[in-house]
LUMGUDO-882991 format. One record per residue (C-alpha): x, z, y; residue in one letter. Coordinates in nm, 3 decimals, decimal comma, m for minus. Layout:
REM LUMGUDO-882991
+---------+---------+---------+---+
!      px !      pz !      py ! r !
+---------+---------+---------+---+
!       X !       Z !       Y ! a !
...
+---------+---------+---------+---+
END
This chain:
REM LUMGUDO-882991
+---------+---------+---------+---+
!      px !      pz !      py ! r !
+---------+---------+---------+---+
!   2,719 !   3,015 !   4,529 ! m !
!   2,464 !   2,763 !   4,436 ! g !
!   2,421 !   2,902 !   4,085 ! g !
!   2,504 !   2,576 !   3,911 ! k !
!   2,734 !   2,595 !   3,612 ! s !
!   3,007 !   2,347 !   3,534 ! q !
!   2,910 !   2,068 !   3,287 ! p !
!   3,062 !   2,122 !   2,946 ! q !
!   3,278 !   1,861 !   2,777 ! m !
!   3,138 !   1,709 !   2,455 ! p !
!   3,309 !   1,812 !   2,132 ! p !
!   3,605 !   1,596 !   2,022 ! p !
!   3,524 !   1,296 !   1,803 ! v !
!   3,636 !   1,316 !   1,440 ! d !
!   3,885 !   1,029 !   1,392 ! q !
!   3,871 !   1,040 !   1,013 ! s !
!   3,536 !   0,856 !   1,017 ! v !
!   3,690 !   0,567 !   1,210 ! y !
!   3,991 !   0,563 !   0,977 ! d !
!   3,768 !   0,547 !   0,668 ! k !
!   3,555 !   0,262 !   0,804 ! t !
!   3,863 !   0,065 !   0,906 ! a !
!   4,012 !   0,116 !   0,559 ! e !
!   3,687 !   0,006 !   0,391 ! a !
!   3,668 !  m0,307 !   0,608 ! e !
!   4,030 !  m0,395 !   0,529 ! a !
!   3,965 !  m0,351 !   0,157 ! q !
!   3,654 !  m0,571 !   0,174 ! a !
!   3,846 !  m0,841 !   0,362 ! a !
!   4,128 !  m0,832 !   0,104 ! a !
!   3,878 !  m0,863 !  m0,181 ! e !
!   3,710 !  m1,157 !  m0,010 ! k !
!   4,044 !  m1,335 !   0,034 ! e !
!   4,126 !  m1,273 !  m0,332 ! k !
!   3,794 !  m1,421 !  m0,442 ! m !
!   3,837 !  m1,727 !  m0,220 ! l !
!   4,191 !  m1,776 !  m0,344 ! g !
!   4,084 !  m1,768 !  m0,709 ! s !
!   3,803 !  m2,012 !  m0,632 ! k !
!   4,048 !  m2,259 !  m0,479 ! k !
!   4,294 !  m2,212 !  m0,763 ! k !
!   4,026 !  m2,261 !  m1,028 ! g !
!   3,933 !  m2,602 !  m0,899 ! m !
!   4,288 !  m2,736 !  m0,937 ! y !
!   4,370 !  m2,545 !  m1,255 ! g !
!   4,186 !  m2,796 !  m1,477 ! t !
!   4,368 !  m3,108 !  m1,360 ! i !
!   4,636 !  m3,187 !  m1,619 ! l !
!   4,785 !  m3,492 !  m1,452 ! t !
!   4,893 !  m3,570 !  m1,102 ! s !
!   4,703 !  m3,796 !  m0,869 ! g !
!   4,910 !  m4,091 !  m0,991 ! e !
!   4,773 !  m4,068 !  m1,344 ! g !
!   4,948 !  m4,145 !  m1,673 ! l !
!   5,194 !  m4,431 !  m1,711 ! e !
!   5,180 !  m4,451 !  m2,095 ! d !
!   4,980 !  m4,708 !  m2,288 ! e !
!   4,685 !  m4,568 !  m2,478 ! a !
!   4,667 !  m4,622 !  m2,854 ! e !
!   4,354 !  m4,818 !  m2,933 ! t !
!   4,209 !  m4,966 !  m3,250 ! s !
!   3,882 !  m5,130 !  m3,336 ! k !
!   3,626 !  m4,893 !  m3,478 ! t !
!   3,283 !  m4,927 !  m3,628 ! v !
!   2,991 !  m4,756 !  m3,465 ! l !
!   3,013 !  m4,467 !  m3,714 ! g !
!   3,361 !  m4,375 !  m3,593 ! g !
!   3,567 !  m4,501 !  m3,888 ! g !
!   3,831 !  m4,768 !  m3,869 ! v !
!   3,703 !  m5,114 !  m3,962 ! k !
!   3,857 !  m5,245 !  m4,283 ! k !
!   3,888 !  m5,611 !  m4,363 ! n !
!   3,713 !  m5,713 !  m4,689 ! k !
!   3,855 !  m6,002 !  m4,888 ! k !
+---------+---------+---------+---+
END
C-alpha cells in the first residue's frame, strides 16, 4: 500500500582513506618536531664554554699594528 519504497542505506565509508590521512598528519607532525629540535640544538651547539666563562688568564703581549711582536732596539 502507498507505493513508497524503503530508503536505501548509503554505501559504507572506506576507512583506509581516514587511516592514510591520519598517518600523513602524524608523519608531518613528527618531521616538524624534528626540525624544531634541531633548530634549538643548533643554537646551543656553538657555545664552547658555560655561562660562567673561563677562569684562566689570557696570554697577552704587546704587538705592533702589523701583527708582529715589538722588539726593543738598543
